[in-house]
C-alpha positions in Angstrom: -6.3 -8.1 -7.7 -8.6 -10.7 -6.2 -9.9 -10.5 -2.7 -7.9 -13.6 -1.8 -4.6 -11.6 -1.9 -2.3 -11.9 1.1 -2.4 -8.4 2.5 0.1 -7.3 5.0 0.5 -4.1 7.1 3.2 -1.7 5.8 6.1 -1.1 8.2 5.5 2.6 7.8 1.9 2.6 9.0 2.4 4.2 12.4 2.8 3.1 15.9 0.4 1.6 18.4 -3.1 1.0 17.2 -2.2 1.5 13.5 -4.3 4.6 13.0 -2.4 5.2 9.8 -2.5 1.7 8.6 -1.6 1.0 4.9 -1.7 -2.6 3.6 0.1 -3.9 0.6 -0.3 -7.1 -1.5 2.1 -8.4 -4.1 1.6 -10.7 -7.1 3.9 -11.4 -10.0 2.0 -8.8 -12.1 0.8 -6.2 -9.7 1.4 -4.4 -6.4 -1.7 -3.2 -4.6 -2.2 -0.7 -1.7 -5.3 -0.1 0.4 -6.4 1.5 3.6 -6.9 -1.2 6.2 -9.7 0.8 7.9 -11.8 0.6 4.7 -10.6 -2.5 2.9 -13.7 -2.8 0.7 -13.1 0.7 -0.8 -10.7 1.6 -3.7 -7.4 -0.1 -4.0 -4.4 1.4 -5.9 -2.9 -1.1 -8.2 0.5 -0.7 -9.9 2.6 -2.8 -12.3 5.7 -3.8 -10.3 8.1 -1.5 -12.2 5.9 1.5 -11.4 5.6 1.0 -7.7 9.2 2.1 -6.7 8.9 5.4 -8.6 5.5 5.9 -6.9 7.1 5.5 -3.5 10.0 7.8 -4.3 7.5 10.4 -5.4 5.7 10.1 -2.1 8.9 10.4 -0.1 10.0 13.5 -2.1 6.7 15.3 -1.3 6.6 14.3 2.4 7.1 17.1 4.9 10.4 17.0 6.7 
């Protein structure tokens, strides 16, 4: 994904100052995720059809 993506903060990034801020960017061919505190570092990139199963896997492993 190019650096000109329209990144937006995830609604699940935490309250207040966004200490747990995750950003997401969509394109017709990819969905990308990054840590807003270190945007120049690695970005996870998924084909759109793989992103929903990735999220479901995270939810399944989350502590309750």
